[in-house]
VOGU-3710 file (C-alpha; in Angstrom, 3 decimals, decimal comma):
1> xxxxxxxxxx> 7,846/19,440/4,577  4,471/20,500/3,524  2,309/17,948/1,637  0,532/19,293/-1,387  -3,014/19,063/-1,945  -4,321/17,715/-5,295  -7,600/17,114/-6,513  -8,148/13,457/-7,519  -9,443/12,386/-10,720  -10,033/9,331/-12,850
11> xxxxxxxxxx> -6,731/8,973/-14,730  -6,981/6,072/-16,877  -9,022/3,178/-17,820  -7,222/-0,114/-18,723  -9,235/-2,897/-20,521  -8,603/-6,020/-22,272  -5,732/-8,478/-22,376  -3,044/-7,924/-19,806  -0,231/-6,561/-21,914  -3,050/-4,116/-23,791
21> xxxxxxxxxx> -3,961/-2,920/-20,352  -0,380/-2,239/-19,544  0,400/-0,445/-22,711  -2,954/1,951/-22,079  -1,565/2,876/-18,535  1,947/3,527/-19,782  0,857/5,501/-22,880  -1,492/7,597/-20,646  0,716/8,261/-17,696  3,737/8,539/-19,710
31> xxxxxxxxxx> 4,925/11,818/-18,367  4,284/10,746/-14,618  6,148/7,313/-15,066  9,042/9,187/-16,532  8,931/11,924/-13,502  8,873/8,766/-11,150  11,897/7,301/-12,585  13,876/10,659/-12,175  12,553/11,090/-8,751  14,553/7,889/-7,517
41> xxxxxxxxxx> 17,717/10,261/-7,520  15,885/12,011/-4,566  14,743/9,195/-2,742  16,977/8,749/0,157  16,534/5,179/1,083  17,159/4,367/-2,638  20,387/6,528/-2,868  21,978/5,072/0,328  22,205/1,726/-1,455  24,749/3,206/-3,900
51> xxxxxxxxxx> 28,507/2,586/-3,195  30,415/5,888/-2,764  32,744/5,056/-5,717  29,790/4,215/-8,145  28,337/7,157/-10,302  24,680/7,411/-9,920  23,884/6,776/-13,480  25,809/3,612/-13,433  24,124/2,713/-9,966  20,676/3,012/-11,504
61> xxxxxxxxxx> 21,444/0,981/-14,412  22,720/-1,548/-12,219  19,760/-1,334/-10,067  17,413/-1,600/-12,713  19,160/-4,975/-14,172  19,074/-6,255/-10,603  15,417/-5,541/-10,534  14,715/-7,247/-13,733  16,605/-10,120/-12,622  14,426/-10,285/-9,338
71> xxxxxxxxxx> 10,895/-9,539/-10,952  10,781/-10,429/-14,444  11,544/-14,111/-13,791  9,412/-14,481/-10,759  6,284/-12,953/-12,524  6,961/-14,988/-15,469  6,485/-18,142/-13,283  4,109/-17,212/-10,840  1,935/-14,137/-12,098  2,235/-14,327/-16,135
81> xxxxxxxxxx> -0,588/-11,711/-16,287  1,346/-9,313/-14,265  4,430/-9,911/-16,246  2,517/-9,127/-19,684  1,026/-6,040/-17,673  4,548/-5,020/-16,733  5,911/-5,288/-20,360  2,934/-3,185/-21,727  3,544/-0,590/-19,112  7,142/-0,306/-20,167
91> xxxxxxxxxx> 6,299/-0,080/-23,953  3,721/2,590/-23,447  5,796/4,784/-21,336  8,592/4,270/-23,513  11,075/3,207/-20,754  12,819/-0,202/-20,825  11,614/-3,292/-19,130  14,664/-3,133/-16,524  13,550/0,577/-15,549  9,593/-0,461/-15,071
101> xxxxxxxxxx> 10,729/-3,524/-13,093  12,647/-1,245/-10,679  9,745/0,888/-10,177  7,586/-1,944/-9,248  10,017/-3,726/-7,210  10,778/-0,816/-4,922  7,967/-2,097/-2,410  9,976/-4,958/-1,741  13,485/-3,654/-1,644  12,431/-0,966/0,707
111> xxxxxxxxxx> 11,173/-3,281/3,213  13,938/-5,616/2,914  16,310/-6,243/5,642  19,622/-4,058/5,744  23,245/-4,758/7,010  21,830/-4,363/10,452  18,958/-6,911/10,324  16,408/-4,356/10,099  14,373/-2,834/7,066  16,218/0,425/5,684
121> xxxxxxxxxx> 12,888/2,453/5,104  9,666/1,145/4,077  6,334/3,270/4,963  3,587/3,811/7,255  -0,448/3,806/7,158  -3,422/3,362/9,312  -6,566/1,382/8,532  -10,019/1,243/10,093  -13,009/-1,105/9,291  -16,544/-0,717/10,644
131> xxxxxxxxxx> -19,696/-2,653/9,803  -22,889/-3,553/11,377  -23,525/-1,831/14,743  -20,096/0,297/14,288  -21,201/1,714/11,058  -23,582/4,525/10,954  -24,966/3,385/7,739  -24,984/-0,067/8,465  -22,711/-0,463/5,419  -19,162/-1,810/5,775
141> xxxxxxxxxx> -16,574/0,909/5,245  -13,041/1,051/5,464  -10,890/3,968/6,142  -7,309/4,428/5,353  -4,532/6,907/5,631  -1,482/6,291/2,930  1,507/7,593/4,945  4,358/8,009/2,871  7,103/10,624/1,234  5,460/13,627/-0,079
151> xxxxxxxxxx> 7,809/13,748/-2,985  5,933/10,640/-4,406  2,702/12,128/-4,144  2,767/13,635/-7,765  2,578/10,251/-9,027  -0,544/8,864/-7,281  -3,384/8,025/-9,829  -6,811/6,461/-10,098  -7,177/3,572/-12,436  -10,283/1,682/-13,650
161> xxxxxxxxxx> -9,232/-1,790/-14,566  -11,224/-3,936/-16,957  -9,393/-7,279/-17,331  -10,541/-9,443/-19,994  -12,803/-12,149/-18,629  -12,542/-10,920/-15,045  -13,821/-8,597/-12,533  -13,446/-4,721/-12,810  -11,894/-2,769/-10,254  -11,208/1,134/-9,062
171> xxxxxxxxxx> -7,862/1,336/-7,920  -5,749/3,913/-6,043  -2,056/3,327/-7,176  0,920/4,896/-8,386  1,511/5,770/-12,145  4,087/3,013/-12,753  2,790/0,371/-10,873  0,772/-2,675/-12,092  -0,562/-3,501/-8,531  -3,038/-1,605/-6,440
181> xxxxxxxxxx> -2,516/0,164/-3,109  -6,165/0,383/-2,299  -9,006/-0,685/-4,631  -12,818/-2,078/-4,813  -14,118/-4,079/-7,493  -17,463/-4,646/-9,058  -18,238/-7,539/-6,743  -17,940/-5,590/-3,499  -14,558/-6,619/-2,612  -12,218/-3,738/-1,178
191> xxxxxxxxxx> -8,528/-3,974/-0,155  -6,370/-1,367/1,621  -2,790/-1,979/1,737  -0,143/-1,346/4,765  3,371/-2,181/4,724  4,693/-4,463/7,484  8,157/-5,185/8,869  9,039/-9,200/8,516  12,676/-10,233/8,836  11,964/-13,748/7,282
201> xxxxxxxxxx> 13,515/-14,249/3,406  12,180/-15,819/0,503  12,860/-16,483/-2,948  11,889/-13,802/-5,703  8,195/-13,905/-5,816  5,049/-11,543/-6,349  4,887/-8,264/-4,607  1,992/-7,871/-2,414  0,536/-5,071/-4,352  0,331/-6,987/-7,534
211> xxxxxxxxxx> -1,314/-9,857/-5,426  -4,040/-7,381/-4,384  -4,645/-6,397/-7,731  -4,998/-10,165/-8,859  -7,532/-10,939/-6,039  -9,734/-8,120/-7,047  -9,772/-9,330/-10,613  -10,954/-12,689/-9,444  -12,408/-12,668/-6,130  -15,801/-11,433/-4,609
221> xxxxxxxxxx> -15,560/-12,208/-0,866  -12,958/-11,608/1,897  -12,838/-15,528/2,052  -11,840/-15,990/-1,521  -9,349/-13,313/-1,266  -7,728/-14,406/1,389  -7,718/-17,888/0,340  -5,850/-16,902/-3,269  -3,484/-14,453/-1,677  -2,211/-16,588/0,853
231> xxxxxxxxxx> -1,928/-19,293/-1,882  0,744/-17,300/-3,859  4,403/-16,861/-3,654  5,164/-13,467/-2,514  7,768/-11,100/-1,864  7,734/-8,313/0,995  5,780/-7,873/4,008  1,984/-6,191/4,456  -1,264/-6,274/6,214  -4,124/-6,035/4,063
241> xxxxxxxxxx> -7,755/-4,793/5,478  -10,223/-6,791/3,403  -14,086/-6,188/3,398  -16,936/-7,510/0,933  -20,518/-6,382/0,359  -21,908/-9,109/2,650  -20,164/-7,282/5,652  -17,344/-9,752/6,288  -14,333/-7,597/7,492  -10,577/-8,986/8,128
251> xxxxxxxxxx> -6,957/-8,211/8,404  -4,668/-10,295/6,396  -1,116/-10,305/7,990  1,580/-11,148/5,279  5,380/-11,892/5,608  7,604/-13,840/2,813  6,818/-16,999/4,242  3,803/-16,638/6,625  0,372/-15,471/6,722  -2,707/-15,221/9,211
261> xxxxxxxxxx> -6,187/-13,952/8,986  -7,639/-11,915/11,837  -11,223/-11,132/12,079  -13,039/-8,958/14,755  -13,717/-10,369/18,195  -17,033/-11,890/18,902  -19,606/-8,927/19,239  -17,280/-6,326/17,968  -17,635/-4,965/14,489  -14,759/-2,594/14,344
271> xxxxxxxxxx> -11,413/-3,722/13,310  -7,868/-1,786/12,974  -4,269/-2,226/12,038  -1,269/0,052/11,471  2,257/-1,590/10,575  2,894/-4,052/13,166  1,476/-7,560/13,288  -1,375/-8,613/15,744  -1,189/-12,552/15,461  1,473/-14,052/17,776
281> xxxxxxxxxx> 3,034/-16,483/15,037  3,398/-13,393/12,681  5,233/-11,814/15,591  7,706/-14,420/15,706  9,211/-13,206/11,860  8,674/-9,524/12,862  11,371/-7,330/13,519  12,353/-7,328/17,165  10,185/-4,889/19,505  13,343/-2,722/20,394
291> xxxxxxxxxx> 15,074/-2,685/16,983  16,045/0,758/15,791  16,589/1,803/12,252  20,292/1,619/11,496  23,173/3,345/9,451  21,493/2,144/6,195  18,280/3,914/6,672  17,277/7,462/5,729  19,151/10,097/8,436  15,627/11,304/9,635
301> xxxxxxxxxx> 14,877/7,561/10,820  18,237/6,521/12,303  17,994/5,618/15,955  14,137/5,607/15,749  12,750/2,372/17,202  10,803/0,843/14,308  7,594/-0,216/15,728  7,196/2,945/17,856  4,837/4,557/15,454  2,796/1,492/14,800
311> xxxxxxxxxx> 2,378/0,582/18,529  1,334/4,483/19,156  -1,041/4,656/16,473  -2,491/1,132/17,338  -3,126/2,472/20,852  -4,821/5,732/19,825  -7,039/4,127/17,590  -8,122/1,612/20,153  -8,590/4,579/22,682  -10,547/6,537/20,287
321> xxxxxxxxxx> -12,797/3,542/19,105  -13,591/3,058/22,554  -15,285/6,363/23,237  -17,288/6,404/19,971  -20,434/4,407/18,940  -21,264/4,163/15,374  -18,989/5,656/12,762  -20,210/7,255/9,379  -17,695/8,591/6,826  -17,530/12,033/8,590
331> xxxxxxxxxx> -16,581/10,396/12,049  -14,088/7,871/10,350  -12,606/11,299/8,669  -12,429/12,888/11,783  -10,571/9,871/13,771  -8,126/9,395/10,582  -7,381/13,368/11,158  -6,514/12,725/14,860  -3,201/14,509/16,037  -2,858/12,793/19,385
341> xxxxxxxxxx> -3,910/13,577/22,800  -2,068/16,801/22,870  -3,248/17,907/19,596  0,410/18,216/18,038  0,717/15,911/14,790  4,231/14,219/14,350  5,359/10,642/13,432  3,173/8,824/16,015  -0,021/10,443/15,194  -2,917/8,876/12,858
351> xxxxxxxxxx> -2,551/12,181/10,710  1,135/11,946/10,138  3,311/14,856/9,913  7,139/14,096/10,398  10,677/14,876/9,199  10,284/11,913/6,944  6,785/10,310/6,401  3,551/12,242/5,941  -0,062/11,438/5,358  -0,144/12,072/1,794
361> xxxxxxxxxx> -3,663/10,559/0,721  -6,697/9,448/2,694  -9,457/6,885/1,172  -12,768/5,670/2,216  -13,972/2,571/0,685  -17,726/1,434/0,632  -17,916/-2,362/-0,821  -21,625/-2,427/-0,746  -22,274/0,643/-2,691  -18,918/0,254/-4,952
371> xxxxxxxxxx> -17,839/3,620/-4,130  -14,688/5,172/-3,088  -13,888/8,508/-1,544  -10,178/9,791/-2,177  -8,202/12,920/-1,010  -4,718/13,385/-1,993  -4,004/15,571/1,373  -2,929/15,119/4,955  -6,204/13,844/6,622  -6,835/17,100/8,423
381> xxxxxxxxx> -6,860/18,859/5,234  -8,830/16,275/3,402  -11,479/17,335/0,906  -12,967/13,986/-0,395  -13,836/13,274/-4,095  -16,066/10,305/-4,767  -15,704/7,781/-7,278  -18,047/4,678/-8,141  -17,984/1,320/-10,287
//
């Protein structure tokens, strides 16, 4: 499947109390949100959860009610601002709260463990951070490839969030979402979000993308963000790349029950991750090294070793980084556009082209200058647009 190229733009500015922010987002992006709900019927990982005897409309209603039970109560208890924001999105978009809950809970459901004890299909991504001697400008820079399904790309948006009494942020996200995929705030904190593959379980709690948005609203540094995020109950697995204006960078590995913060080794000013944990204690709750996608997964993934692509991409970043000196925006763009040693892109290359996942968006974040460069395209075809706070 060929990934389309779209020109990013600032789609919505949300300000005020949480419900008002949500309503503004829902009303401004009503058509995209309705489209995202319709496209669920084409999302194979979602359709495969439908019992054969149950018609799809009934299954969708059942899934929405289940998502509301899972998410609404957890947010009301642990993240009331996000609960109010979600209610506002539902009202503004003219959809019910159960439908909004399902769209916001997909990141948890898609990475949850199936009957075979492995995830049924989540997503890929690659992230690199440079600072100091490894940054050609001296400024910390985050580079991120967002690898996901091509059918979801039309729902990508840029949102400026101006929460009442908190910090403004510029967020890359999807039209129905309260949370942030990649974002930076006015104090110079930047976050990118990769999926991970933990197998530990916990009670319903806040999705990681919402925790990222919450941290951006209230934290100014890597240390503050890591402390706040790890103090919150959460659902799902993820690896966040964090950077701040002072030059601190860190990789925060998260599962349902554990977390670890990893910083560059002494004397190094480059850090990277894909979708596999580096910290030993986190690998204890990660899917097994030889685990493969089972019959609950989309057909293109079945039989594929789950950690094969993350391990290949981690190895490739390490190899490319060892050959280079300092990285500026163009050097990072070239690294993230890599098609492997043979020049043939596939599911294991940094610029991903596969039968399932594709690099659908590329971002560069500059926390010191509060800028973000965005392309809705594969990394090999990226033409970045710049935005700032």
